[in-house]
C-alpha positions as CSV (number, residue, x, y, z in Angstrom):
1,M,27.5,-29.7,-32.1
2,R,25.7,-26.5,-32.1
3,T,23.0,-28.1,-30.3
4,G,25.5,-28.9,-27.4
5,S,27.0,-25.4,-28.0
6,A,23.5,-23.7,-27.6
7,E,22.7,-25.7,-24.7
8,A,25.9,-24.6,-22.8
9,G,25.1,-21.0,-23.7
10,A,21.5,-21.4,-22.3
11,G,23.3,-22.9,-19.2
12,S,25.6,-20.2,-18.9
13,H,23.2,-17.4,-19.3
14,T,20.6,-19.2,-16.8
15,M,23.7,-19.0,-14.1
16,V,24.6,-14.9,-14.9
17,A,20.7,-14.4,-14.5
18,S,20.6,-16.9,-11.1
19,L,23.9,-14.6,-10.0
20,R,22.4,-11.4,-10.6
21,Y,19.3,-12.2,-8.9
22,L,21.3,-13.5,-5.7
23,F,23.7,-10.2,-6.0
24,A,20.1,-8.3,-5.9
25,A,18.7,-10.1,-3.5
26,L,21.7,-9.8,-1.0
27,A,22.1,-5.9,-1.6
28,A,18.1,-6.0,-0.7
29,V,19.1,-7.6,2.5
30,A,21.4,-4.9,3.1
31,L,18.9,-2.5,2.5
32,L,15.9,-3.6,4.2
33,G,18.0,-4.2,7.2
34,G,17.4,-7.7,9.5
35,G,13.9,-7.6,8.8
36,G,13.5,-9.1,12.7
37,P,11.5,-8.2,15.6
38,A,13.7,-5.2,16.2
39,A,13.4,-3.9,12.8
40,A,9.6,-3.8,13.6
41,A,9.6,-0.7,16.0
42,A,6.5,-1.0,18.4
43,D,5.5,2.7,17.9
44,A,5.7,2.2,13.9
45,D,2.5,0.9,12.4
46,F,-1.0,1.6,10.3
47,E,-3.4,2.6,12.8
48,L,-7.1,1.8,12.7
49,P,-8.6,4.5,10.4
50,T,-11.8,6.5,11.9
51,V,-14.5,7.0,9.5
52,K,-17.3,9.0,8.3
53,V,-19.8,8.8,5.5
54,R,-22.1,11.3,4.0
55,E,-24.4,11.7,1.3
56,V,-23.9,14.8,-1.1
57,D,-25.6,15.2,-4.4
58,G,-26.6,11.7,-4.7
59,V,-23.2,10.2,-3.9
60,Y,-22.0,9.0,-0.7
61,L,-18.3,10.1,0.1
62,L,-15.7,9.0,2.6
63,D,-14.0,10.9,5.3
64,A,-11.1,8.9,6.9
65,V,-8.2,9.5,9.1
66,A,-5.4,7.1,9.7
67,R,-2.1,7.4,11.7
68,L,0.9,6.1,9.5
69,R,4.2,5.7,10.9
70,L,6.8,3.6,9.0
71,T,9.4,1.2,10.6
72,P,13.2,1.9,10.9
73,D,13.7,-0.5,8.0
74,V,11.2,1.0,5.7
75,R,12.0,4.7,6.3
76,K,15.6,3.5,5.4
77,A,14.7,1.9,2.0
78,L,12.7,5.0,1.5
79,E,15.5,7.3,1.9
80,N,17.5,5.3,0.0
81,G,15.8,5.7,-3.2
82,V,12.6,3.1,-2.4
83,A,9.2,4.4,-3.7
84,L,6.7,3.3,-1.4
85,T,2.9,2.5,-2.9
86,I,0.5,3.1,-0.1
87,R,-3.2,2.6,-0.4
88,W,-6.6,2.9,1.0
89,D,-9.0,-0.4,0.3
90,V,-12.4,0.4,0.5
91,E,-15.3,-2.3,-0.2
92,I,-19.3,-2.1,0.2
93,D,-21.4,-4.9,0.7
94,R,-24.7,-5.9,1.0
95,D,-26.5,-8.1,3.5
96,R,-28.3,-10.7,1.6
97,G,-29.3,-13.0,4.8
98,W,-29.0,-16.4,4.1
99,W,-26.9,-16.2,1.1
100,L,-23.5,-14.6,0.6
101,D,-23.1,-10.9,1.3
102,A,-23.3,-8.9,-2.3
103,D,-20.0,-7.1,-3.5
104,I,-21.4,-3.9,-4.4
105,A,-18.2,-1.7,-4.7
106,E,-14.4,-2.3,-4.2
107,L,-12.6,0.7,-4.7
108,A,-8.6,2.2,-4.0
109,Q,-7.2,5.2,-3.6
110,R,-3.1,4.8,-4.1
111,Y,-0.2,6.8,-3.3
112,R,3.3,6.9,-4.1
113,L,5.9,8.2,-1.6
114,E,9.3,9.0,-2.8
115,Y,12.4,10.7,-1.2
116,H,14.3,13.0,-2.9
117,E,17.5,13.4,-1.7
118,L,19.1,16.5,-3.7
119,S,16.2,18.7,-2.2
120,L,15.8,16.8,0.7
121,Q,11.9,16.6,0.0
122,Y,9.2,13.8,0.3
123,L,7.1,13.6,-2.6
124,V,3.9,12.4,-2.7
125,T,1.8,11.1,-5.9
126,N,-1.9,10.4,-6.4
127,L,-1.8,7.8,-8.7
128,N,-5.7,7.9,-8.9
129,T,-5.5,11.4,-10.3
130,G,-1.6,12.4,-10.9
131,E,-1.4,15.0,-8.8
132,R,2.0,15.5,-6.7
133,R,2.7,17.2,-3.7
134,S,6.2,17.9,-2.0
135,F,6.6,17.8,2.1
136,T,10.1,18.6,3.8
137,R,8.8,16.2,6.7
138,L,8.2,12.8,6.6
139,S,5.4,12.9,9.2
140,V,3.7,15.6,7.2
141,A,4.0,13.7,3.9
142,L,2.4,10.5,5.9
143,N,-0.7,12.8,6.9
144,Q,-1.5,13.9,3.6
145,I,-1.2,10.2,3.0
146,G,-3.4,8.9,5.7
147,T,-5.9,11.7,5.2
148,L,-9.2,11.0,2.7
149,I,-11.4,13.6,2.2
150,A,-14.6,13.5,0.2
151,F,-13.2,10.2,-1.4
152,P,-16.2,8.9,-3.7
153,L,-18.1,5.5,-2.8
154,V,-20.9,4.9,-4.7
155,D,-24.3,6.7,-5.9
156,E,-27.2,7.1,-3.5
157,V,-29.4,5.1,-5.9
158,L,-27.3,1.8,-5.5
159,I,-28.1,2.0,-1.6
160,K,-31.6,1.2,-1.8
161,N,-32.0,-0.3,1.6
162,P,-28.9,1.4,3.6
163,A,-29.4,-0.6,6.7
164,R,-29.0,-3.7,4.8
165,H,-25.2,-2.5,3.4
166,T,-21.9,-2.2,5.1
167,G,-18.6,-0.5,4.4
168,Y,-14.8,-1.1,5.1
169,A,-11.7,0.8,5.0
170,R,-8.1,0.1,5.6
171,V,-4.7,1.4,4.5
172,R,-1.8,-0.5,3.8
173,L,1.6,-0.6,2.5
174,D,1.4,-2.1,-1.0
175,V,4.6,-4.8,-1.2
176,S,3.7,-6.3,-4.4
177,A,4.4,-2.7,-5.6
178,L,7.8,-2.9,-4.2
179,P,10.8,-3.7,-6.9
180,L,10.8,-6.9,-7.6
181,P,14.2,-8.1,-5.8
182,L,12.9,-7.0,-2.7
183,R,9.5,-8.5,-2.7
184,P,10.4,-11.8,-1.4
185,I,12.1,-10.7,1.8
186,A,9.4,-8.0,2.1
187,W,6.6,-10.5,2.5
188,F,8.5,-12.4,5.0
189,S,9.5,-9.5,7.2
190,S,7.8,-8.3,9.9
191,A,9.3,-4.9,9.3
192,W,7.3,-4.2,6.0
193,D,4.2,-5.8,7.4
194,L,2.4,-2.2,7.6
195,S,-1.4,-2.3,7.5
196,S,-4.2,-1.0,9.5
197,E,-7.2,-3.2,10.3
198,W,-10.4,-3.1,8.6
199,R,-12.3,-0.1,9.9
200,K,-16.6,-1.5,9.7
201,W,-19.6,1.2,9.2
202,S,-22.9,1.3,8.4
203,F,-25.2,3.3,5.8
204,E,-27.8,4.1,8.6
């Protein structure tokens, strides 16, 4: 009898949890919008970065700039309290001829973008350093995120033959960092597919 009651209780809890997840998903649909082609505005994207690499005091540094523009659905979610994580991905490979290229470094610069409704401010947090800055305009906040200055890549001693080393950089919206109920919808929504192409450069 107790076993039967326990099973019934477990089934009840499972049903409640499923209903809660369903309601959360439905709320997410309303928050994200339809997510169809119309939701992904033609002028909203993360453009291919321009990059420059320089050596200072034995360390290679990366300067990169990319224009970032959000889709209406993503901006709506942001202004409804959803924090966005936008990250720069940087990779450095060494050409090994007939062998597969060797990964020398994989780096990331991560930012969290939030909107504070009471203060009407956009808050940008550098998740690598903890530094925070606030902006009154979204475009200025995105310019801050889309600009890397003197980002440390790798020590010069690790790049013994610059001609055989290649770097890559891109900037993207990190969907995996969204609140759990929003992720399945965002993964399959073109409105949330915000990522630049990889920019390639040489160390020569």
